[in-house]
C-alpha positions as CSV (number, residue, x, y, z in Angstrom):
1,M,-91.4,29.4,-119.9
2,C,-90.4,32.7,-121.0
3,Y,-90.9,36.1,-119.6
4,E,-90.2,39.8,-120.3
5,I,-89.9,42.5,-117.7
6,R,-90.5,45.9,-119.0
7,S,-89.8,49.1,-117.1
8,I,-91.8,52.1,-118.4
9,E,-91.4,55.4,-116.5
10,E,-92.5,54.5,-113.0
11,R,-94.3,51.2,-113.7
12,I,-93.1,47.6,-114.5
13,E,-95.0,45.2,-116.7
14,I,-94.1,41.5,-116.6
15,V,-95.3,39.4,-119.5
16,L,-95.2,35.7,-118.6
17,T,-95.5,32.8,-121.0
18,G,-95.9,29.1,-120.1
19,S,-96.0,27.2,-116.8
20,I,-94.4,28.9,-113.8
21,G,-92.3,26.6,-111.5
22,V,-89.4,27.0,-109.1
23,K,-86.8,27.6,-111.8
24,E,-88.8,30.3,-113.4
25,A,-90.0,31.9,-110.2
26,T,-86.4,32.1,-108.9
27,S,-85.2,33.8,-112.2
28,I,-88.0,36.3,-112.2
29,R,-87.5,37.0,-108.5
30,Q,-83.8,37.8,-109.0
31,Q,-84.5,40.4,-111.8
32,L,-87.7,41.8,-110.5
33,F,-87.1,42.4,-106.7
34,P,-84.4,45.0,-107.2
35,L,-86.6,46.9,-109.6
36,I,-89.6,46.9,-107.3
37,Q,-87.5,48.6,-104.6
38,Q,-87.2,51.7,-106.7
39,K,-89.9,54.3,-106.7
40,L,-92.8,52.8,-108.8
41,D,-96.5,53.6,-109.2
42,S,-97.5,50.0,-110.4
43,V,-96.4,46.4,-111.2
44,T,-98.6,44.6,-113.7
45,F,-98.4,40.9,-114.4
46,H,-99.8,39.9,-117.7
47,L,-100.9,36.2,-117.3
48,D,-102.8,35.5,-120.7
49,A,-100.3,32.8,-121.7
50,V,-99.8,31.1,-118.3
51,P,-101.7,27.8,-118.2
52,D,-100.5,26.8,-114.7
53,M,-98.5,27.9,-111.8
54,D,-97.1,25.7,-108.9
55,S,-96.6,26.8,-105.3
56,S,-93.3,28.6,-106.3
57,G,-95.1,30.8,-108.8
58,L,-97.8,31.5,-106.2
59,G,-95.2,32.3,-103.7
60,L,-93.5,34.8,-106.1
61,L,-96.8,36.6,-106.6
62,L,-97.4,36.8,-102.9
63,A,-93.9,38.1,-102.2
64,V,-94.3,40.7,-105.0
65,Q,-97.5,41.8,-103.3
66,K,-95.8,42.1,-99.9
67,I,-92.9,44.1,-101.3
68,C,-95.2,46.4,-103.2
69,T,-97.3,47.0,-100.2
70,D,-94.2,47.9,-98.3
71,F,-93.2,50.4,-101.0
72,H,-96.7,51.7,-101.6
73,T,-96.9,50.3,-105.2
74,T,-100.0,49.0,-106.8
75,V,-100.0,45.3,-108.1
76,S,-102.4,44.0,-110.7
77,F,-102.9,40.8,-112.7
78,T,-104.4,40.6,-116.2
79,G,-105.5,38.1,-118.6
80,M,-105.8,35.0,-116.3
81,H,-107.5,31.8,-117.5
82,E,-110.4,30.7,-115.1
83,R,-108.3,27.8,-113.6
84,L,-105.4,30.1,-112.9
85,K,-107.8,32.7,-111.4
86,E,-109.2,30.2,-109.0
87,R,-105.7,29.2,-107.8
88,L,-104.8,32.9,-107.2
89,E,-108.0,33.4,-105.3
90,M,-107.4,30.3,-103.2
91,A,-103.9,31.5,-102.4
92,G,-105.2,34.9,-101.3
93,I,-103.6,36.7,-104.2
94,L,-106.9,37.8,-105.7
95,F,-109.9,38.9,-103.6
């Protein structure tokens, strides 16, 4: 798994590649959470190249949604494969 976190003006874009497990979720969380606590308009996850995500990855996305709600920041997810989209819907991440 590899990821890139890009900060562009008042938004953050996270490009994820590969499966997301506990190790990856922890690493992303350590870098991303301090950035989210700044004044931002949006956070976007690009999930085109993510075939699967375990409960740690889902927990990361739920935590990001919660923090962003607290800081009045919009969160969006793009490019999900159908299987991943279903998992995000079941976890309550997508409506």
